[in-house]
N, C-alpha and C positions, 0 to 999 in steps of 0.2 A: 591537599584538599579529599574530600570523601569521596568515595567511588562505590560501586555494587561490582564484585567481581565474581567471574566465574573461576573458581576454584579446582573443579575437578565435574567431570562427568559423569551425573547419575547424582549429583553433590550438592546441599545447598549453595545459594549465592552465599558471600560475605558480603559486608559492607567496613571497608578498608581505608586508610590515611594514606593517600600515594601523592607523588611530588604532581605539582601542578602543571599543566605542560607552557612550552614558551615557543616561541618567535625562534626558528631556526633555519627558513628558507628566505629568500625572498617575495614569495606567496603563499605562504602563512599566514593563515587566520585562525586566531584564537576568540572561540565563543564560550559567553557565560550562559550556562545552561538554564532557558527558563521552561522548558518543558519537555520531558520526555518518552515518547509511545511506549507502550507496553505492547508487543506484539506477541503472536503465536510463534511466530520463529524464533524466539527469546526461549519458548520451551523444548522446540526441539533441539536449539543448542546445548540446552542442560541433559535433554537425553543422549546426545552424542551423535544425533543425526549429521551435524555440519563438521564431525572432527576430522574427517580426512579431508573433507573439503577443501575447509579454510587451511587448516595448517596451521592453526595461531598456537604461539606457545603461552601456556597457563603459567601464573592467573593471569587475567586480562577483563579489563572493563565491558561488559555489554552495554547494548542499546545503540538502536539503527535510526530511531523517528525522533530527531532535535530541533530544537528553536530556540531563538534567545538573542543576547547582543552583544556585538560585536565586542570585545575585551580589548584586544591586540592584533598588530598587522605587520607584515613585512613590509618592508623597503619599497617592493615593486607593485604593493596592493593600490590599486585604484577607482574599485569599482564598488567601496564599503570604506567606512570610515570608525571608530572608535565610536560608541552609543547606539550605530544602528540597528535597529531589528530587525532580525534574520529569520528564515528556514533555511537547513541545512540540506543539501540534495545529498540521497545515501551514500554517493562512494566518490572519491576523489580520482581523478581523471587526469591522465596526462596533455592530452590537447592537439597531441603531434600524432597518431596513429593513424588509421585507417578510418577504424569508426567513429572516432573523435570529430575528423573532417567532415564526414559527411554529418554530423551532428547529432549520430547514434550513439553519444557517450556510453551509452548502457553497456555497451558491447567493448567499453575502453581495453585494450591490449594488456595495458600496465594498474589499471584499477585497483584501489584497494578501498574495502568496504568497513571502513568502522563501525562496530560492532560486532561483528563478524568476523574477520581477522586483522584487525588492530582496535585501538583504546575506541571504545563508543561513549557514548553521551547519557549512562545513569551515571552521572556527575558533576560536577558544580562548575568542571570545564571542558570544553571539546577542541581537539586541535584539527583542523580540516583546512581547504585551501582556498585560493580566489575564486575559483572556476566552481567551486562546490556552494556558494553562499547565495541566497535571493533577497534580496529587501523586503521586506514584507511592507503592507501599508499601514499608515498611525492609528487607524481604526481596530487594527488586529494587534492582539496580546500570543508571545508564542507559545504558552499553554495551550490556549485553544487551539491553534494550527500546528502542533508538534507532528500528529498522527499523519497530518497530509503529506510530510516527508516521504514518506513509505507506502502504508495502508493507501493514504490519498492520491498520492502520484502514481501506484501501481493503479488503482480504478479508473483512476484518468486515464492512463496509458490504452488500457483497454477500451473502455466505455468512446474516447475519441478514436480509436483503429476501428471498432463498428460505425459509428456517427458517419466515419468516410464514405461508407455503402449504402447506411439508411437512408432512403428516399421520405417524401409525406407519405403518409397511407401506410408502410412497410410497419411489419411489428417485431418488437423484440421483446425478448424474454430475459431476464435477470433471474437467475436460480442462487437462493441467498442472498438475504437482505441483514447482513451483521457487521461488523465492523469496515469490511470494503465495500459491499453491496450497497450499505444505505449512502455510501457518499458517491458509488455507481449510478446510482438512480440519481442524483440530482445533477451530474454532470450531463448524463444522458438528456435531462429533461432540459438541460440549458441550450445543448448544444445540437439539438435533435429534435426533429417531427415528428419521429417515429411514434408510435402507437406501444405503451409500455407495458408490459404483464410482469408481475413479479411474483416469484416462486420461493415456498419458504416452509417448514414444517411448523415454525413457533407462529401461534397466530397473532402477539403482541407486534412479532417482526415483521408481519402481513399489514398488521394495522400501521405501525411507522411507515413502509413502503407507502402506504397509500396516503398518506398523511404529506409526504414529502414530494409528492409529484407522479407515484404510479395511477397509470389509468385503471389498472385490473390486478387484484390481489387473490393468489390461489393458494390456499394451506394443504402443505403436502401431505396429505393423508390418505396416498395411493391411487388415487385419482388425478393424478397433477398434469399426467401425459394426457388424458381425455378431455381434461377438464380445456386445457390449453390449445390442443384440436379444435373445440368448438367454437374457441375462442376468436380463431382464424381459419374458421373455414373449414375447416379440414386439412388443409392444407399445410399445415405449422409456420412458424415465425422465419420469416427474413434471416437474423443474428437469435442466437442466444448466447450470451454471457454467462460462463460457470464459475462463481465465485466459490463455490465449494469444494469440487472435484473428489467427493469421494462417497460413500453408503449409497450407491446406485446412482448418484446428479450424473455423472457422465452417459450412463445408459439415456436416462430420462430426457436428458439434453440433445443426444441425437434423434431422438423420435419425434423431439418437440421442434424439429427443423425441417425447412422448407427445401423443396428441392436446389441444387445451385447456393444453400443458404451456407451463414458463417458460424459456427461453433468455435466461441472462443472460450481456452481454457486461462481459467486465472489461478484456482483452489486446486490443490493435488492433494495424492495419497491413494488411490487406485489406478488402474491401467484403463485404458480407450479400447473397447472389444469392438472391431467396425470390421465386416467382410470386406473387404478390398473391392469386389464386385458391386458394392453398395456405396461405396466411395465414388467410383468410376461411373454406375449409372445412374448416380441421382446427382453427381459433380458437385458434392457437398467439400468444404474447406473446412479442415483443424486446424488453429491458430492456437499458437503460445504467444504469452505476453509476461514478460518481465517486470521488471519495475521502468519508469517512464526517464525519458531524457529529461534534461538539465532545461531546456523549453518547455516540456510538458508542464514541469513544475512552476515555469513562470505564468505560463497559461492559467494555472488553476489557482495559482495568489491572487489571480484578475479577478476569477470566479468568487471565490473568498470576500476579498474586499468589495463585492459587488453584493452579498450577502447570497448568494445561488447556491452555494456550496458550504452547508456549517455542519461540524463536525456534534456529534453527539459523544460527551468526556464524562469520565471521573475520575478525578483529580484524588493522587494519595500524594504523603509526603516521601521524600527521597528514604526515607527511613523507615515507610512501610511497602517497601518494594516485595516483600514477601507476600503481603497483603495481596498486593494489585494482582501477581501470578497466579494465586491461590486462585481469587475471584475469575480469573479469566479462563484456565483451565478447567472451571467450574460452572463456566456457564453464565456465571453472574453478571456480568459486563454487557450492557448493551451500548455498542459504539465502542470507544476506545476508553481504556485507563491511560492515564498521565501521571509521571511520576514530577514533581516539583520539588529541587532542592532548598 
């Protein structure tokens, strides 16, 4: 089969012919890929940022946002059958460790991460497990939802965590209305009654945010903190969800926060610099967010099937992987890029 592989760090990806994966265990599921999301993490992989953490042996197939059709299943698989349309949770988990028993499978002690530390979905087929596949509604197509497997799931996880503490009349600031942010905005509008303020440096991104449900759009022109404070009566927001995490966003996010407010970090790239006396005296909470759980993905698929969460995508053929990565790196993509074999 055709697969796009990492052959070296700081080196271009290569399209190669590799063996098609096959069922070898009772809970294995082989998925015929219908869409694979192109993520900024893929750029970081090529830069070598994940080299030590993943420990993966090169060459290997990249791609961790995947959806498609079940091609083959192991003898013990009962939750899906050949031909089913599925989206793939980004982790392969054991189901037996303490985290999995709590439903917190994101922190599975034995997890594998296809596209990061084992073969991923920039290919015609992907090997995963029964614990990782979620059937999707007949109204949805794999290429339309593939990026929800990681970008959407991460955004949902953060938005849902924030929504559990937000009450009607509260204010929530979203920093960044890009690939993750535009999904988080839709999730917040679907599951929370909070007033939503979106901040982005790009005027087009702000327009998009307002068109999909934001109550207020703020262009990050240097006055964004004062604008948010004006919109919150000078008190700041009960929650800030930062999908950027660099370029001064963390400083702004803390400054936009109300006393006892929650600052959710999703994007990364810089350090958070807050005097501990300020953390104590204002009782603010700094909350990290990784990717969401299997149950989070199931809930997100319900919102997608209801039409309450939609991805803005640009499609590329699998052979156009380099163009897709170049467009992402240059900021030419609004929403998410999807590779279609």
